[in-house]
C-alpha positions as CSV (number, residue, x, y, z in Angstrom):
1,M,80.6,89.1,35.5
2,L,80.9,88.3,39.4
3,K,81.7,91.8,39.9
4,G,78.3,92.9,38.6
5,F,76.3,90.7,40.7
6,K,78.1,91.6,43.6
7,D,77.5,95.2,42.7
8,F,73.6,94.1,42.2
9,L,73.7,92.3,45.8
10,L,75.3,95.2,47.5
11,R,73.2,98.0,45.8
12,G,70.5,97.6,48.6
13,N,67.5,96.8,46.2
14,V,67.8,93.2,46.9
15,L,67.8,94.1,50.7
16,D,64.9,96.1,50.5
17,L,62.9,93.5,48.4
18,A,63.7,90.8,50.9
19,V,62.5,93.2,53.6
20,A,59.4,93.6,51.5
21,V,58.7,90.0,50.9
22,V,59.2,89.1,54.7
23,V,56.8,91.8,55.8
24,G,54.3,91.1,53.2
25,A,54.3,87.3,54.3
26,A,53.9,88.3,57.7
27,F,51.0,91.0,57.1
28,T,49.4,88.0,54.6
29,A,49.3,85.8,57.6
30,I,47.8,88.5,59.8
31,V,44.9,89.2,57.1
32,T,44.5,85.4,56.5
33,A,43.7,84.8,60.4
34,F,41.6,87.7,60.3
35,T,39.4,86.5,57.4
36,S,39.3,82.9,58.5
37,N,38.5,83.5,61.8
38,I,36.1,86.6,61.7
39,V,34.9,86.7,58.1
40,D,34.7,82.9,57.5
41,P,32.3,82.3,60.4
42,L,30.3,85.6,59.6
43,I,29.8,84.1,55.7
44,A,29.0,80.4,56.8
45,S,26.2,81.8,59.1
46,F,24.5,82.8,55.8
47,G,24.6,79.4,54.9
48,G,21.9,78.4,57.2
49,A,21.7,74.9,58.6
50,N,24.3,73.5,56.4
51,E,27.1,72.2,58.4
52,M,29.6,72.8,55.6
53,G,29.3,76.8,55.4
54,F,27.9,79.1,52.7
55,G,27.5,76.8,49.5
56,F,25.9,73.8,48.0
57,Q,26.5,70.4,47.4
58,I,26.3,69.2,43.8
59,T,25.7,65.4,44.6
60,D,25.6,63.1,47.5
61,N,29.3,63.1,47.6
62,P,30.6,65.6,50.2
63,E,33.5,66.3,47.8
64,T,31.3,67.9,45.3
65,F,30.6,70.7,47.7
66,V,30.7,74.1,46.1
67,N,32.1,76.4,49.1
68,I,30.9,80.0,48.0
69,G,32.0,81.0,51.5
70,A,35.8,80.4,50.7
71,V,35.5,82.2,47.7
72,L,34.1,85.3,49.3
73,T,36.7,85.3,52.0
74,A,39.3,85.0,49.5
75,A,38.0,87.9,47.6
76,I,37.9,89.9,51.1
77,N,41.2,89.0,51.9
78,F,42.5,90.4,48.4
79,V,40.8,93.8,49.0
80,I,42.2,93.8,52.3
81,I,45.8,93.3,51.2
82,A,45.1,95.5,48.2
83,A,43.8,98.4,50.4
84,V,46.6,98.2,52.9
85,V,49.0,98.1,50.2
86,Y,47.6,101.2,48.3
87,F,47.1,103.3,51.2
88,I,50.2,102.4,53.0
89,L,52.8,102.1,50.1
90,I,51.2,103.7,47.1
91,V,49.9,106.9,48.6
92,P,52.6,107.9,50.7
93,Y,55.2,107.2,47.8
94,T,53.4,109.3,45.2
95,H,52.7,112.1,47.5
96,A,56.6,111.9,48.6
97,K,57.4,111.8,45.0
98,K,55.6,114.9,44.2
99,R,56.9,116.6,47.1
100,F,60.4,116.3,46.5
101,T,60.8,115.5,42.9
102,V,61.3,118.7,40.9
103,A,58.6,119.7,38.4
104,E,59.8,119.6,35.0
105,E,59.2,122.2,32.9
106,A,56.4,122.6,30.3
107,A,57.8,121.2,26.9
108,L,58.6,124.2,24.6
109,T,57.4,124.3,21.1
110,D,59.8,124.9,18.1
111,V,58.3,128.4,17.9
112,D,59.0,129.1,21.5
113,L,62.6,127.4,21.6
114,L,63.7,129.4,18.6
115,T,62.1,132.9,19.7
116,E,64.1,131.9,23.1
117,I,67.3,131.6,21.1
118,R,66.6,134.9,18.9
119,D,66.4,136.9,22.2
120,L,69.3,135.6,23.8
121,L,71.3,136.4,20.5
122,A,69.7,139.7,20.4
123,G,70.9,140.6,24.2
124,E,74.3,139.3,23.6
125,A,74.5,141.5,20.1
126,D,73.4,144.4,22.4
127,R,75.9,144.0,24.9
128,Q,79.1,143.6,22.5
129,P,81.1,146.6,22.1
130,S,80.5,148.2,18.3
């Protein structure tokens, strides 16, 4: 049981996953800083004179402020991260996979397969001495 766990750890997948998590966290911090410091102020500017930003308050209590700007910022944050993951990871991976994998032959029907076997057997019968 421990040997299997050791093999799993040393296979390399765990290391690749750990690197991906660290790089992903660092990239998320960059995108969050971008959206917090650039996108947030731009969205808050649509709030007009409201000092809380883009949104509305339900009652006189400041805790009831519905912050639409924060939701828009989170959506923009998600779209940026998803676009980077797609264009930096997925597109090159699929391109490399197409380039370096052998294309599988088209699936033969039963008739095609039987015809191929018949032709091979007929070729062997012609080569055998009489």
